[in-house]
PASE-449461 format. One line per field, with one value per residue (C-alpha): residue number from 1; residue in one letter; x, y, z. Coordinates in steps of 0.001 Angstrom, whole numbers, m for minus. Layout:
<sites>
num: c(NUM, ...)
residu: c(a, ...)
c1: c(X, ...)
c2: c(Y, ...)
c3: c(Z, ...)
</sites>
This chain:
<sites>
num: c(1, 2, 3, 4, 5, 6, 7, 8, 9, 10, 11, 12, 13, 14, 15, 16, 17, 18, 19, 20, 21, 22, 23, 24, 25, 26, 27, 28, 29, 30, 31, 32, 33, 34, 35, 36, 37, 38, 39, 40, 41, 42, 43, 44, 45, 46, 47, 48, 49, 50, 51, 52, 53, 54, 55, 56, 57, 58, 59, 60, 61, 62, 63, 64, 65, 66, 67, 68, 69, 70, 71, 72, 73, 74, 75, 76, 77, 78, 79, 80, 81, 82, 83, 84, 85, 86, 87, 88, 89, 90, 91, 92, 93, 94, 95, 96, 97, 98, 99, 100, 101, 102, 103, 104, 105, 106, 107, 108, 109, 110, 111, 112, 113, 114, 115, 116, 117, 118, 119, 120, 121, 122, 123, 124, 125, 126, 127, 128, 129, 130, 131, 132, 133, 134, 135, 136, 137, 138, 139, 140, 141, 142, 143, 144, 145, 146, 147, 148, 149, 150, 151, 152, 153, 154, 155, 156, 157, 158, 159, 160, 161, 162, 163, 164, 165, 166, 167, 168, 169, 170, 171, 172, 173, 174, 175, 176, 177, 178, 179, 180, 181, 182, 183, 184, 185, 186, 187, 188, 189, 190, 191, 192, 193, 194, 195)
residu: c(m, d, y, l, k, f, l, t, s, v, d, n, e, l, s, e, e, f, v, d, r, k, l, y, t, r, y, l, c, d, s, y, h, r, c, s, s, c, g, f, d, t, a, k, i, n, y, f, d, r, y, s, s, v, s, l, c, s, k, f, l, d, f, g, l, t, v, t, g, e, h, k, l, c, k, a, n, f, c, r, d, k, f, c, p, m, c, a, w, r, r, t, r, k, m, y, n, q, v, y, t, c, v, d, s, i, k, s, d, y, q, f, l, f, l, t, l, t, v, p, n, v, d, g, s, v, l, s, d, t, i, n, m, l, n, k, s, f, q, a, f, v, r, y, k, f, l, k, n, v, v, i, g, y, v, k, c, l, e, i, t, y, n, r, r, r, d, d, y, h, p, h, l, h, v, l, l, v, v, s, s, d, y, f, v, s, g, n, y, v, s, r, d, s, f)
c1: c(m17910, m21707, m24169, m25078, m21916, m21063, m23830, m23216, m19584, m21343, m23298, m20376, m18414, m21050, m21895, m18391, m17361, m20522, m22641, m21075, m20394, m23849, m24886, m22964, m23515, m27733, m26147, m24760, m28036, m29823, m27337, m28172, m32079, m32488, m29622, m32616, m35528, m34062, m33294, m29389, m28949, m27099, m25473, m22475, m24093, m27626, m28110, m30963, m29155, m26365, m29227, m30247, m27203, m26030, m29325, m28801, m25118, m24748, m27605, m27087, m23941, m23861, m21128, m19213, m16684, m13618, m11571, m9506, m12987, m13533, m16009, m15388, m17315, m18858, m21143, m22387, m24001, m21370, m22414, m18919, m19603, m16414, m17964, m19865, m18395, m18539, m17265, m14329, m13659, m13850, m11095, m8713, m8702, m8059, m5110, m4013, m3479, m2137, 478, 1198, 1572, 4047, 6339, 6714, 7725, 10868, 11700, 14794, 15800, 14677, 13787, 10141, 10305, 6890, 6928, 2841, 2976, 92, m937, m2574, m6927, m9220, m12815, m15099, m15293, m11452, m10984, m11027, m8264, m6477, m7080, m5396, m2342, m1698, m1480, 858, 3350, 3616, 3850, 6557, 8386, 8973, 10327, 13238, 16453, 18399, 15384, 14503, 18117, 17316, 13063, 12256, 8838, 6405, 2348, 463, m2906, m5120, m6441, m9349, m10164, m12987, m12897, m16457, m15918, m14093, m15936, m12268, m10977, m7577, m6637, m3019, m795, 660, 3409, 5006, 8919, 10924, 14696, 17759, 18575, 22034, 19792, 20795, 25159, 25086, 24924, 21959, 20249, 17601, 16527, 14399, 16562, 17032, 13941)
c2: c(19083, 19251, 17956, 21197, 22209, 18643, 19764, 22791, 21230, 18537, 21256, 23440, 20797, 19204, 22893, 22549, 19658, 17646, 20084, 20903, 17542, 16680, 19219, 17394, 14429, 15236, 16232, 12894, 10914, 13694, 12869, 9095, 8896, 10846, 7723, 5565, 7322, 7426, 4048, 3915, 1414, m1622, m5084, m3323, 145, m219, 3918, 2979, 1182, 3874, 6381, 4555, 3564, 7294, 8831, 7495, 8370, 9713, 10227, 8629, 10112, 8879, 10690, 9778, 11410, 10749, 10484, 13688, 15260, 16142, 14318, 11651, 10311, 6205, 5233, 6137, 4579, 5836, 4649, 4024, 4428, 6374, 9011, 9885, 13347, 12913, 9223, 10744, 13291, 10163, 8036, 11408, 12254, 8236, 8036, 11150, 9994, 6496, 8738, 11110, 8396, 6862, 9323, 10495, 7650, 6756, 10213, 11069, 7631, 8422, 11443, 12374, 13721, 15179, 14336, 14964, 14062, 15295, 15049, 18006, 18169, 15682, 15173, 13202, 10778, 9622, 10185, 6561, 5592, 8304, 7043, 3778, 4778, 7422, 3959, 2385, 5090, 5421, 1373, 1443, 4263, 2443, 11, 2110, 291, 3448, 4467, 1190, 1777, 4718, 4960, 2637, 3182, 5390, 6677, 7068, 9313, 10132, 13808, 14977, 18260, 19596, 22781, 23877, 27128, 24204, 21296, 18936, 17341, 17481, 14105, 13800, 11591, 13317, 10701, 10731, 9095, 7176, 8169, 7398, 9815, 10548, 10462, 14121, 13525, 9923, 10521, 8954, 11750, 11124, 15071, 15393, 15070, 11553, 10612)
c3: c(34770, 35554, 32932, 31248, 30542, 29116, 26525, 25803, 24866, 22498, 20400, 20392, 18707, 17097, 15173, 14112, 12992, 11907, 10932, 7134, 6465, 7346, 5075, 2344, 3361, 2798, m1352, m1873, m407, m2484, m5684, m5352, m4147, m7700, m9495, m8520, m9510, m13072, m12835, m12189, m10297, m12419, m11065, m9519, m7685, m6181, m6218, m3450, m765, m1191, m627, 2265, 3901, 3665, 4550, 7859, 8421, 11727, 13036, 16294, 17760, 21541, 23707, 27052, 29649, 29543, 33028, 32356, 31750, 28356, 25614, 23193, 20287, 21481, 19900, 16581, 13016, 9796, 6416, 5447, 1635, 1, m1530, 2062, 3186, 6613, 6602, 3958, 7050, 9663, 7641, 7229, 10731, 11484, 9069, 10286, 13255, 12588, 9926, 12588, 15925, 13728, 12213, 15846, 16995, 14331, 13929, 15238, 13495, 9893, 7533, 6136, 2621, 1154, m2551, m4719, m8238, m10377, m13704, m15116, m14922, m16891, m17044, m15214, m17211, m18143, m13910, m13371, m16237, m14786, m11335, m12649, m14512, m11531, m9425, m11901, m12802, m8684, m8039, m11491, m9964, m6466, m7783, m9957, m8187, m6580, m5079, m4016, m2359, m1088, 246, 3347, 3799, 2368, 2836, m654, m1048, m3279, m3757, m6426, m6773, m8412, m10053, m10295, m13436, m15306, m15410, m14430, m11664, m10592, m8908, m7585, m4763, m1374, m506, 2662, 2170, 4820, 3797, 6522, 8182, 6841, 3209, 1976, 3203, 2064, m1725, m2870, m2492, m6059, m7614, m9623, m13089, m12039, m13996)
</sites>
């Protein structure tokens, strides 16, 4: 692969995967800056520090070539702010790869069930309390004795969607449950009506 071709492929990846997320990261940075200049900094949250960190997120990206001739991101500066769209996307990709690797290695011995646990949309003022309630409820859910006998393991992810029209949030949990390969024929099937 010649150098010009390599640069073209890197430019294509940057335009496809990074540009939109970088734009949303800029919006977050501007919000942190507004909060900082309005004096919202507290002992818990220093918005100026968050602004500084997010403003530098993904400004430096160093790509290299793999042995197969593909380009790969080798070094970068990411802010790791939990609200940063660029960092959230990277965390999602990393988690997807980890879960996919695990599932692929054990798929012949187990079955996988997808479960979505949801609540009605809530106002932003009670979002944090709702998320805490969702997590506590899930912990109580997995402690049910008949579930402990059936569920071997799980992966849980929180997703929050925002409805601009109604200005409210929809927190919900996506769960991948691992059960034995004979789950549907062994008499251990747990129906929704069991709760």
